[in-house]
C-alpha positions as CSV (number, residue, x, y, z in Angstrom):
1,M,-142.4,-173.0,-117.7
2,A,-141.0,-173.1,-121.2
3,I,-138.8,-176.1,-120.6
4,V,-141.7,-178.3,-119.6
5,R,-144.0,-176.9,-122.3
6,A,-141.3,-178.0,-124.8
7,G,-141.6,-181.6,-123.6
8,L,-138.4,-181.7,-121.6
9,P,-138.4,-183.2,-118.1
10,E,-139.3,-180.9,-115.2
11,P,-136.1,-179.6,-113.5
12,E,-135.7,-179.3,-109.8
13,L,-135.5,-175.8,-108.3
14,N,-132.6,-174.7,-106.0
15,V,-131.5,-178.2,-105.0
16,P,-127.9,-178.2,-103.6
17,I,-125.2,-180.3,-105.4
18,I,-123.8,-182.8,-103.0
19,G,-120.3,-184.1,-103.8
20,A,-119.3,-187.8,-103.6
21,D,-117.7,-187.0,-100.3
22,G,-121.0,-185.6,-98.9
23,T,-119.9,-181.9,-99.2
24,R,-122.7,-179.6,-100.0
25,H,-121.9,-177.2,-102.9
26,H,-123.9,-174.5,-104.5
27,E,-127.5,-174.6,-105.5
28,P,-128.2,-174.3,-109.2
29,D,-131.3,-172.2,-110.1
30,L,-132.6,-175.4,-111.9
31,S,-131.1,-178.8,-112.1
32,Y,-131.4,-182.3,-113.4
33,R,-129.5,-184.4,-110.8
34,K,-130.0,-187.6,-112.7
35,Y,-128.2,-186.1,-115.7
36,L,-125.7,-183.9,-113.7
37,I,-126.9,-180.7,-115.3
38,G,-127.3,-177.4,-113.5
39,I,-129.0,-174.4,-115.2
40,E,-128.1,-170.9,-114.1
41,Y,-129.9,-167.8,-115.0
42,E,-127.5,-164.9,-115.4
43,G,-129.3,-161.7,-114.6
44,E,-128.0,-158.1,-114.9
45,Q,-126.0,-158.4,-111.6
46,H,-123.8,-161.0,-113.2
47,G,-122.0,-158.2,-115.1
48,D,-120.5,-156.9,-111.8
49,E,-116.7,-157.7,-111.5
50,G,-117.0,-159.5,-108.2
51,Q,-119.9,-161.6,-109.5
52,I,-118.0,-162.5,-112.7
53,V,-115.2,-163.9,-110.4
54,R,-117.8,-165.9,-108.4
55,D,-119.4,-167.2,-111.6
56,I,-116.1,-168.4,-113.0
57,A,-115.4,-170.2,-109.7
58,R,-118.9,-171.7,-109.9
59,S,-118.2,-173.0,-113.4
60,E,-114.9,-174.5,-112.3
61,R,-116.8,-176.3,-109.4
62,Y,-119.3,-177.7,-111.9
63,A,-116.5,-179.1,-114.0
64,A,-114.7,-180.5,-111.0
65,L,-117.9,-182.3,-109.8
66,G,-118.6,-183.8,-113.3
67,W,-121.6,-181.6,-113.9
68,A,-122.6,-179.7,-117.0
69,E,-123.5,-176.0,-116.5
70,V,-126.1,-174.4,-118.8
71,R,-126.0,-170.6,-118.6
72,I,-129.1,-168.7,-119.6
73,S,-129.5,-164.9,-119.9
74,K,-132.3,-162.5,-120.8
75,R,-131.4,-162.8,-124.5
76,H,-132.2,-166.6,-124.4
77,M,-135.7,-165.8,-123.1
78,H,-137.1,-164.0,-126.2
79,D,-139.4,-165.7,-128.7
80,E,-141.0,-168.0,-126.1
81,S,-137.6,-168.9,-124.7
82,K,-136.7,-171.0,-127.7
83,A,-133.0,-170.4,-127.3
84,A,-133.0,-171.3,-123.6
85,V,-135.0,-174.5,-124.3
86,A,-132.6,-175.5,-127.1
87,K,-129.6,-175.1,-124.8
88,V,-131.3,-177.3,-122.1
89,R,-132.4,-179.9,-124.7
90,S,-128.8,-180.1,-126.1
91,A,-127.3,-180.6,-122.6
92,L,-129.9,-183.2,-121.7
93,A,-129.3,-185.1,-125.0
94,Q,-125.5,-185.0,-124.4
95,A,-126.1,-186.5,-121.0
96,G,-128.2,-189.4,-122.4
97,W,-131.7,-188.1,-122.1
98,R,-134.1,-189.2,-124.8
99,P,-137.8,-188.0,-125.3
100,G,-140.2,-190.4,-123.7
101,R,-137.9,-191.5,-120.9
């Protein structure tokens, strides 16, 4: 995985977000619970009108729960996924992660 090869911590896969009240919310494709970051891969089906509405609602839930959402698409995966890695690295740094931790 490009994220780990780039020296970033290994994310968790499909772990549900649990709200402070114990409510189970959606499951990000990848996540860093410690840093409250969810990573979503937006494939071709995310261009469908109904899916766009669901994605907007998901983004609003992220914000309401105090989580950051990192959205990745196919265009971020070119050139050894450098753009995707940069987006994840930036979100981690904003959340307080530092290399070597």
